[in-house]
C-alpha positions as CSV (number, residue, x, y, z in Angstrom):
1,M,-45.1,-95.8,78.4
2,K,-44.8,-97.1,75.6
3,K,-42.0,-95.4,75.7
4,C,-40.1,-95.8,78.5
5,L,-40.5,-99.3,77.7
6,I,-37.9,-98.8,74.4
7,V,-36.0,-96.8,76.4
8,L,-35.7,-99.2,79.3
9,L,-34.5,-102.6,77.4
10,A,-31.6,-100.6,75.2
11,Y,-30.7,-99.5,78.2
12,G,-30.3,-102.8,79.1
13,F,-29.1,-104.4,76.0
14,L,-26.1,-101.7,76.6
15,L,-25.6,-102.5,79.5
16,S,-25.4,-106.2,78.4
17,G,-22.7,-105.2,76.1
18,T,-24.9,-105.3,72.7
19,V,-24.5,-103.2,69.9
20,L,-26.6,-99.9,70.3
21,A,-28.3,-98.0,66.8
22,L,-29.3,-94.9,67.3
23,E,-32.4,-93.2,65.6
24,I,-33.0,-89.6,65.4
25,Q,-36.2,-88.2,64.8
26,F,-37.8,-85.5,63.1
27,P,-37.8,-81.5,65.4
28,G,-39.2,-79.4,63.4
29,E,-37.5,-76.9,62.3
30,Q,-36.5,-75.6,65.5
31,G,-35.0,-78.4,66.4
32,F,-31.9,-76.9,63.3
33,F,-31.3,-74.6,66.3
34,I,-32.9,-72.1,64.0
35,G,-30.3,-68.5,64.6
36,E,-28.3,-70.1,66.9
37,E,-24.4,-69.5,66.8
38,M,-21.9,-72.5,66.7
39,T,-18.5,-71.8,66.6
40,Y,-16.8,-74.2,64.1
41,T,-13.6,-74.7,62.2
42,I,-12.1,-76.2,58.9
43,S,-10.7,-78.3,58.9
44,D,-11.3,-79.7,55.2
45,S,-10.1,-77.3,52.0
46,S,-8.6,-77.0,48.1
47,N,-7.7,-73.9,49.0
48,K,-5.3,-74.5,52.0
49,Q,-4.8,-70.9,53.0
50,L,-9.1,-72.1,55.1
51,I,-7.9,-74.7,56.5
52,N,-7.5,-74.2,60.6
53,Q,-9.6,-71.0,60.1
54,G,-12.1,-70.7,63.0
55,G,-15.5,-68.7,62.4
56,I,-19.8,-69.3,63.8
57,L,-22.3,-71.0,61.6
58,T,-25.6,-69.7,62.3
59,F,-28.5,-71.3,60.5
60,G,-30.8,-68.7,59.7
61,P,-33.2,-67.3,61.1
62,T,-32.8,-65.5,56.8
63,K,-33.9,-66.5,53.9
64,V,-33.7,-66.8,50.1
65,I,-35.4,-67.6,47.0
66,I,-33.7,-69.1,44.7
67,D,-36.1,-70.3,42.6
68,N,-39.3,-69.2,43.5
69,T,-38.2,-70.9,46.8
70,Q,-37.6,-69.5,50.5
71,Y,-34.3,-71.0,51.4
72,Y,-32.9,-70.6,54.7
73,D,-29.5,-69.2,54.7
74,C,-27.0,-70.9,57.2
75,V,-24.0,-68.5,56.9
76,F,-20.7,-69.3,58.3
77,E,-18.3,-66.5,58.7
78,Y,-15.2,-67.1,58.7
79,T,-11.6,-65.3,59.3
80,S,-11.1,-64.4,56.0
81,G,-14.5,-65.3,53.8
82,T,-18.3,-66.5,54.1
83,A,-20.0,-69.6,52.2
84,H,-23.4,-70.5,52.3
85,F,-26.0,-73.1,52.9
86,F,-29.2,-72.9,51.0
87,I,-31.6,-75.7,53.3
88,Q,-35.2,-76.0,53.1
89,I,-36.5,-77.8,55.9
90,D,-39.5,-79.8,54.7
91,K,-41.8,-80.7,56.9
92,T,-44.0,-82.9,54.2
93,S,-41.1,-85.0,53.6
94,Q,-39.1,-84.6,57.0
95,A,-36.1,-83.9,55.0
96,A,-33.4,-81.3,56.3
97,L,-33.6,-80.7,51.4
98,L,-30.4,-78.7,50.4
99,K,-30.3,-76.9,47.6
100,G,-26.2,-75.9,47.0
101,F,-23.7,-74.0,49.2
102,T,-21.4,-71.7,48.5
103,F,-17.1,-71.6,49.7
104,A,-14.4,-68.7,48.6
105,K,-14.9,-68.5,45.2
106,T,-16.8,-72.2,44.0
107,K,-20.3,-72.5,44.4
108,I,-22.7,-75.7,44.0
109,T,-26.0,-75.5,42.7
110,L,-28.7,-78.8,42.5
111,T,-31.4,-78.1,41.2
112,P,-33.8,-80.1,42.4
113,T,-33.3,-80.0,45.4
114,V,-31.5,-83.7,47.1
115,K,-32.3,-84.4,50.7
116,M,-29.3,-83.8,52.5
117,L,-31.0,-85.7,55.8
118,A,-33.6,-87.5,56.1
119,Y,-35.6,-88.2,59.3
120,P,-36.4,-90.6,61.0
121,L,-32.1,-91.3,61.1
122,I,-31.6,-94.1,61.6
123,T,-28.6,-97.2,60.9
124,D,-28.0,-98.3,57.5
125,K,-31.6,-96.0,55.7
126,K,-30.6,-95.5,51.9
127,W,-32.7,-93.7,49.3
128,S,-32.2,-92.7,46.4
129,E,-32.9,-89.6,44.1
130,N,-31.5,-87.9,41.1
131,T,-30.8,-84.2,40.1
132,N,-28.4,-81.2,37.7
133,V,-25.2,-80.1,39.3
134,V,-24.1,-77.2,38.5
135,A,-20.3,-76.2,40.0
136,E,-18.5,-72.6,39.2
137,N,-15.2,-71.2,39.8
138,V,-13.9,-74.8,40.5
139,E,-10.6,-73.9,41.6
140,L,-8.6,-77.5,42.6
141,P,-5.0,-78.3,44.1
142,D,-2.9,-78.4,41.0
143,M,-5.5,-77.9,38.3
144,P,-5.6,-74.8,35.8
145,P,-8.9,-73.5,37.0
146,L,-12.0,-75.8,35.3
147,G,-14.2,-73.3,35.1
148,T,-18.0,-74.3,35.0
149,L,-19.0,-78.3,35.0
150,E,-21.9,-80.3,34.6
151,M,-23.7,-83.7,35.3
152,Q,-27.4,-83.5,34.2
153,Q,-28.8,-86.4,35.6
154,A,-27.2,-86.8,38.8
155,T,-27.5,-90.5,40.4
156,V,-27.3,-89.0,44.1
157,A,-26.9,-92.0,46.3
158,S,-27.0,-91.4,50.7
159,K,-26.9,-93.4,53.5
160,V,-26.6,-94.1,57.0
161,T,-24.0,-95.4,59.2
162,A,-23.3,-95.5,62.4
163,S,-20.0,-94.0,63.1
164,S,-17.4,-92.7,66.4
165,L,-15.7,-89.2,65.4
166,R,-13.8,-87.0,67.2
167,V,-13.1,-83.2,66.1
168,P,-12.2,-79.5,68.3
169,A,-15.3,-80.2,70.6
170,G,-14.7,-83.5,71.9
171,Y,-14.9,-86.8,70.8
172,F,-19.2,-88.0,69.8
173,N,-18.9,-92.2,70.8
174,N,-22.8,-92.2,68.9
175,S,-23.5,-90.4,66.0
176,L,-25.1,-90.6,62.9
177,M,-23.3,-89.8,59.9
178,V,-24.9,-89.9,56.0
179,E,-23.0,-90.3,52.8
180,S,-24.6,-88.9,50.2
181,K,-23.4,-89.5,46.6
182,F,-23.2,-87.8,43.2
183,D,-21.9,-89.6,40.3
184,G,-22.5,-88.8,36.7
185,K,-20.4,-87.2,34.0
186,V,-19.2,-83.4,33.3
187,M,-18.3,-82.5,29.7
188,G,-19.8,-85.4,28.2
189,Q,-17.5,-88.5,28.9
190,I,-15.8,-87.9,31.7
191,P,-17.0,-89.6,35.4
192,L,-16.9,-87.2,38.8
193,T,-18.6,-88.1,41.8
194,L,-19.8,-85.8,44.2
195,V,-19.5,-86.5,47.8
196,Q,-21.1,-84.9,50.8
197,R,-20.7,-86.4,54.0
198,T,-22.8,-85.2,57.2
199,W,-22.5,-86.2,61.4
200,V,-24.9,-85.3,63.4
201,N,-25.2,-85.7,67.4
202,E,-28.0,-86.9,69.4
203,K,-29.5,-83.8,70.1
204,N,-29.0,-82.5,66.1
205,I,-25.9,-81.0,66.7
206,W,-23.8,-80.8,63.2
207,L,-21.0,-82.5,64.2
208,K,-19.2,-81.9,60.7
209,I,-19.6,-81.4,57.2
210,Y,-17.6,-82.3,54.6
211,F,-17.0,-82.6,51.0
212,E,-16.0,-83.4,48.2
213,L,-14.8,-84.8,44.7
214,N,-13.7,-87.7,42.4
215,F,-12.3,-86.5,39.8
216,F,-9.9,-87.8,37.2
217,S,-9.2,-90.7,40.3
218,K,-8.0,-87.9,42.1
219,I,-10.5,-87.9,46.0
220,I,-9.7,-84.4,46.4
221,P,-11.3,-82.4,49.1
222,L,-13.6,-78.6,49.2
223,F,-15.2,-77.7,52.1
224,G,-15.6,-79.8,55.1
225,I,-15.7,-77.2,59.3
226,E,-15.6,-79.5,62.3
227,L,-17.9,-78.4,65.5
228,T,-15.4,-76.2,67.9
229,A,-17.3,-76.7,70.9
230,L,-21.0,-77.3,72.2
231,P,-23.3,-74.6,72.4
232,V,-23.1,-72.6,76.2
233,T,-26.2,-72.7,76.2
234,P,-28.8,-75.8,76.7
235,V,-29.9,-76.1,72.2
236,Q,-33.4,-78.1,72.3
237,S,-32.5,-81.7,71.4
238,A,-34.6,-83.6,68.7
239,T,-36.8,-86.5,69.6
240,Y,-34.4,-89.5,69.4
241,L,-34.5,-92.8,71.0
242,P,-31.8,-95.7,71.6
243,I,-32.9,-98.5,69.7
244,I,-31.0,-102.6,69.2
245,W,-31.3,-101.8,65.2
246,G,-34.4,-100.8,65.0
247,K,-36.0,-104.3,66.4
248,L,-37.2,-102.7,68.9
249,K,-38.9,-100.1,67.1
250,K,-42.6,-102.6,67.1
251,I,-43.2,-102.7,70.3
């Protein structure tokens, strides 16, 4: 009854023109659609030949062991290769933890893991942590091969914002974007920022994942994929509520 009241009040504010925010609760492991295939297209890449290649992303169900810990191997198989996102679903902290990712020849490893998505997701939520970043075989346009870059004790600052987004699957005017900025120095003194942005809809489906480097005062897209089509078969919805900038949570 209490939950219904929150939804009805929020809907009333929507009709009156007040801006709504979205809250996505922790959906449990199955809320990440383990083993279900979804189609995506490469929207950004440091290798221009990969852009617009389509493929299938599957969240597990295969797991891999990295540093004695199991992670879901989220595989994106596209026309000319594969990309991998290594993710752990931590029920205790109610978060999706990112260990690293690979695409083309590039491999990025985070030690310890960082919170890619910290639930509940709600507008203006922030969190921070530290990690060591190792980026191997980084290939950037118009630059010689960089080899391996290491950022020790990089500061990771994450924030959730409300977002409208257009991807091949359609226009989504009620989604959340989680941006994480990894700030540190490589080679002891050169500032470098790794940025990750993840857009999710109310069903916890990834609409877009994007990575970039801010290096030598340049913004360099590393890799990004966008949802091509919503699943044909209905997927289990995550638990969420529309709310008025968090004010109705205490009702």
